[in-house]
FIKOLZA-1660 file (N, C-alpha, C; in steps of 0.1 Angstrom, whole numbers, plus 5000, padded with zeros to 4 digits):
% residues 90
   i   px   py   pz ch aa at
   1 0831 1142 3472  A  M  N
   1 0840 1142 3483  A  M CA
   1 0833 1150 3495  A  M  C
   2 0835 1144 3508  A  S  N
   2 0830 1153 3519  A  S CA
   2 0837 1166 3522  A  S  C
   3 0830 1175 3524  A  Q  N
   3 0836 1189 3527  A  Q CA
   3 0836 1191 3542  A  Q  C
   4 0833 1182 3550  A  G  N
   4 0833 1183 3564  A  G CA
   4 0820 1190 3569  A  G  C
   5 0819 1190 3581  A  G  N
   5 0806 1196 3586  A  G CA
   5 0809 1209 3594  A  G  C
   6 0801 1214 3602  A  S  N
   6 0802 1227 3610  A  S CA
   6 0805 1224 3625  A  S  C
   7 0806 1211 3629  A  N  N
   7 0807 1207 3642  A  N CA
   7 0821 1211 3648  A  N  C
   8 0822 1216 3661  A  K  N
   8 0833 1220 3667  A  K CA
   8 0841 1209 3673  A  K  C
   9 0854 1209 3674  A  F  N
   9 0863 1200 3681  A  F CA
   9 0876 1206 3687  A  F  C
  10 0882 1196 3694  A  L  N
  10 0894 1200 3701  A  L CA
  10 0902 1188 3700  A  L  C
  11 0915 1187 3693  A  K  N
  11 0924 1177 3694  A  K CA
  11 0935 1179 3704  A  K  C
  12 0938 1170 3711  A  V  N
  12 0948 1170 3721  A  V CA
  12 0959 1159 3718  A  V  C
  13 0970 1162 3713  A  R  N
  13 0980 1153 3708  A  R CA
  13 0992 1152 3718  A  R  C
  14 0994 1140 3723  A  F  N
  14 1005 1136 3732  A  F CA
  14 1016 1131 3725  A  F  C
  15 1030 1134 3730  A  Q  N
  15 1041 1127 3725  A  Q CA
  15 1039 1113 3731  A  Q  C
  16 1045 1103 3722  A  K  N
  16 1044 1089 3726  A  K CA
  16 1054 1086 3736  A  K  C
  17 1051 1086 3748  A  N  N
  17 1061 1082 3757  A  N CA
  17 1054 1075 3770  A  N  C
  18 1062 1069 3779  A  A  N
  18 1055 1061 3790  A  A CA
  18 1049 1070 3799  A  A  C
  19 1054 1083 3802  A  K  N
  19 1048 1091 3812  A  K CA
  19 1034 1096 3810  A  K  C
  20 1030 1097 3796  A  N  N
  20 1016 1101 3791  A  N CA
  20 1007 1090 3791  A  N  C
  21 1011 1076 3790  A  L  N
  21 1002 1067 3792  A  L CA
  21 0992 1067 3804  A  L  C
  22 0980 1064 3803  A  G  N
  22 0971 1063 3813  A  G CA
  22 0965 1077 3817  A  G  C
  23 0970 1088 3811  A  A  N
  23 0965 1101 3814  A  A CA
  23 0951 1102 3812  A  A  C
  24 0944 1109 3820  A  I  N
  24 0930 1112 3821  A  I CA
  24 0928 1128 3817  A  I  C
  25 0922 1131 3806  A  V  N
  25 0920 1144 3801  A  V CA
  25 0907 1148 3802  A  V  C
  26 0904 1159 3808  A  S  N
  26 0891 1165 3810  A  S CA
  26 0890 1179 3804  A  S  C
  27 0880 1182 3795  A  V  N
  27 0878 1195 3788  A  V CA
  27 0864 1200 3794  A  V  C
  28 0866 1211 3800  A  T  N
  28 0853 1219 3805  A  T CA
  28 0851 1230 3795  A  T  C
  29 0837 1228 3790  A  A  N
  29 0834 1239 3779  A  A CA
  29 0818 1239 3780  A  A  C
  30 0812 1250 3776  A  A  N
  30 0797 1251 3775  A  A CA
  30 0790 1245 3786  A  A  C
  31 0796 1246 3800  A  G  N
  31 0788 1241 3811  A  G CA
  31 0791 1226 3812  A  G  C
  32 0797 1219 3804  A  K  N
  32 0798 1204 3804  A  K CA
  32 0813 1202 3807  A  K  C
  33 0816 1189 3811  A  T  N
  33 0829 1184 3812  A  T CA
  33 0829 1171 3804  A  T  C
  34 0839 1171 3795  A  L  N
  34 0841 1158 3787  A  L CA
  34 0854 1153 3791  A  L  C
  35 0855 1138 3793  A  T  N
  35 0866 1132 3797  A  T CA
  35 0870 1121 3788  A  T  C
  36 0883 1118 3786  A  D  N
  36 0888 1107 3777  A  D CA
  36 0901 1102 3784  A  D  C
  37 0905 1091 3780  A  F  N
  37 0917 1083 3786  A  F CA
  37 0927 1081 3774  A  F  C
  38 0940 1083 3778  A  L  N
  38 0951 1080 3768  A  L CA
  38 0955 1067 3772  A  L  C
  39 0954 1056 3763  A  Y  N
  39 0959 1042 3767  A  Y CA
  39 0965 1036 3753  A  Y  C
  40 0973 1026 3756  A  S  N
  40 0980 1020 3744  A  S CA
  40 0975 1006 3742  A  S  C
  41 0975 1002 3730  A  G  N
  41 0970 0989 3726  A  G CA
  41 0956 0985 3729  A  G  C
  42 0948 0981 3718  A  E  N
  42 0935 0977 3718  A  E CA
  42 0934 0966 3711  A  E  C
  43 0934 0954 3714  A  G  N
  43 0933 0942 3704  A  G CA
  43 0946 0937 3701  A  G  C
  44 0947 0927 3692  A  L  N
  44 0958 0919 3689  A  L CA
  44 0965 0928 3678  A  L  C
  45 0979 0930 3680  A  S  N
  45 0986 0937 3671  A  S CA
  45 0981 0951 3667  A  S  C
  46 0977 0959 3676  A  S  N
  46 0972 0972 3672  A  S CA
  46 0980 0982 3679  A  S  C
  47 0979 0994 3674  A  D  N
  47 0986 1006 3679  A  D CA
  47 0975 1017 3681  A  D  C
  48 0976 1022 3694  A  Q  N
  48 0966 1032 3698  A  Q CA
  48 0970 1046 3693  A  Q  C
  49 0963 1056 3688  A  S  N
  49 0967 1068 3685  A  S CA
  49 0970 1076 3698  A  S  C
  50 0980 1087 3697  A  S  N
  50 0982 1094 3709  A  S CA
  50 0974 1106 3708  A  S  C
  51 0963 1108 3699  A  T  N
  51 0957 1119 3698  A  T CA
  51 0941 1117 3704  A  T  C
  52 0938 1124 3713  A  L  N
  52 0924 1124 3718  A  L CA
  52 0915 1135 3711  A  L  C
  53 0903 1133 3707  A  I  N
  53 0895 1142 3700  A  I CA
  53 0882 1144 3708  A  I  C
  54 0878 1156 3711  A  F  N
  54 0867 1160 3719  A  F CA
  54 0859 1167 3709  A  F  C
  55 0845 1162 3708  A  G  N
  55 0836 1169 3699  A  G CA
  55 0826 1178 3707  A  G  C
  56 0822 1189 3701  A  F  N
  56 0813 1199 3708  A  F CA
  56 0800 1200 3700  A  F  C
  57 0797 1191 3690  A  S  N
  57 0786 1193 3682  A  S CA
  57 0786 1206 3674  A  S  C
  58 0775 1213 3672  A  D  N
  58 0775 1225 3665  A  D CA
  58 0775 1237 3674  A  D  C
  59 0778 1235 3686  A  L  N
  59 0779 1246 3698  A  L CA
  59 0792 1254 3693  A  L  C
  60 0791 1267 3699  A  N  N
  60 0804 1274 3698  A  N CA
  60 0810 1276 3711  A  N  C
  61 0816 1267 3716  A  P  N
  61 0819 1267 3731  A  P CA
  61 0831 1276 3734  A  P  C
  62 0830 1281 3744  A  E  N
  62 0842 1288 3752  A  E CA
  62 0848 1278 3761  A  E  C
  63 0860 1273 3756  A  I  N
  63 0867 1263 3764  A  I CA
  63 0874 1269 3775  A  I  C
  64 0868 1266 3789  A  N  N
  64 0873 1271 3801  A  N CA
  64 0886 1266 3803  A  N  C
  65 0889 1253 3804  A  H  N
  65 0902 1247 3805  A  H CA
  65 0903 1234 3801  A  H  C
  66 0915 1229 3801  A  L  N
  66 0918 1214 3799  A  L CA
  66 0926 1209 3811  A  L  C
  67 0922 1199 3817  A  T  N
  67 0928 1192 3828  A  T CA
  67 0934 1179 3825  A  T  C
  68 0948 1177 3827  A  I  N
  68 0953 1164 3825  A  I CA
  68 0959 1159 3837  A  I  C
  69 0953 1146 3842  A  N  N
  69 0958 1138 3854  A  N CA
  69 0967 1128 3850  A  N  C
  70 0979 1128 3853  A  Y  N
  70 0988 1117 3850  A  Y CA
  70 0989 1106 3861  A  Y  C
  71 0993 1094 3856  A  L  N
  71 0994 1083 3866  A  L CA
  71 1003 1086 3878  A  L  C
  72 1013 1094 3874  A  S  N
  72 1022 1098 3885  A  S CA
  72 1016 1107 3897  A  S  C
  73 1004 1112 3895  A  G  N
  73 0999 1120 3904  A  G CA
  73 0999 1135 3900  A  G  C
  74 1007 1139 3889  A  K  N
  74 1009 1151 3885  A  K CA
  74 0997 1156 3878  A  K  C
  75 0993 1169 3879  A  I  N
  75 0980 1174 3872  A  I CA
  75 0984 1187 3864  A  I  C
  76 0982 1187 3852  A  D  N
  76 0985 1199 3844  A  D CA
  76 0971 1207 3840  A  D  C
  77 0971 1219 3840  A  T  N
  77 0959 1227 3836  A  T CA
  77 0963 1235 3824  A  T  C
  78 0956 1235 3813  A  V  N
  78 0959 1243 3802  A  V CA
  78 0947 1253 3800  A  V  C
  79 0950 1265 3798  A  R  N
  79 0940 1275 3797  A  R CA
  79 0941 1283 3783  A  R  C
  80 0932 1291 3780  A  N  N
  80 0931 1298 3767  A  N CA
  80 0933 1288 3755  A  N  C
  81 0924 1278 3755  A  V  N
  81 0923 1269 3745  A  V CA
  81 0911 1272 3736  A  V  C
  82 0912 1271 3722  A  T  N
  82 0901 1275 3714  A  T CA
  82 0897 1263 3707  A  T  C
  83 0883 1263 3703  A  A  N
  83 0877 1252 3695  A  A CA
  83 0882 1251 3682  A  A  C
  84 0882 1241 3676  A  N  N
  84 0886 1238 3662  A  N CA
  84 0901 1240 3661  A  N  C
  85 0909 1236 3672  A  S  N
  85 0923 1237 3671  A  S CA
  85 0928 1223 3676  A  S  C
  86 0942 1221 3675  A  A  N
  86 0951 1210 3681  A  A CA
  86 0961 1216 3690  A  A  C
  87 0962 1209 3701  A  I  N
  87 0973 1213 3710  A  I CA
  87 0982 1202 3712  A  I  C
  88 0995 1204 3715  A  E  N
  88 1005 1194 3716  A  E CA
  88 1009 1193 3732  A  E  C
  89 1008 1181 3737  A  I  N
  89 1013 1180 3750  A  I CA
  89 1026 1172 3751  A  I  C
  90 1036 1177 3758  A  K  N
  90 1049 1170 3758  A  K CA
  90 1052 1164 3769  A  K  C
% end
């Protein structure tokens, strides 16, 4: 059985609701910015997860901040985020 690896990550979990769909999430860490999108439905009869996972390889990054841009134009910034954790966005 796999014991996992030593790679670092950050999970960003969204509540499943209409206001979160289409959100653009950017994580700035280790001098780089990683971006992902929260969308629903991909293919026939499928359900998209509301969790985004950012991978940082084997780096031990200091996560500067997490920015969420909603379709409504609202922007949220989350600070004091640590690697190898999961945060909940409501």
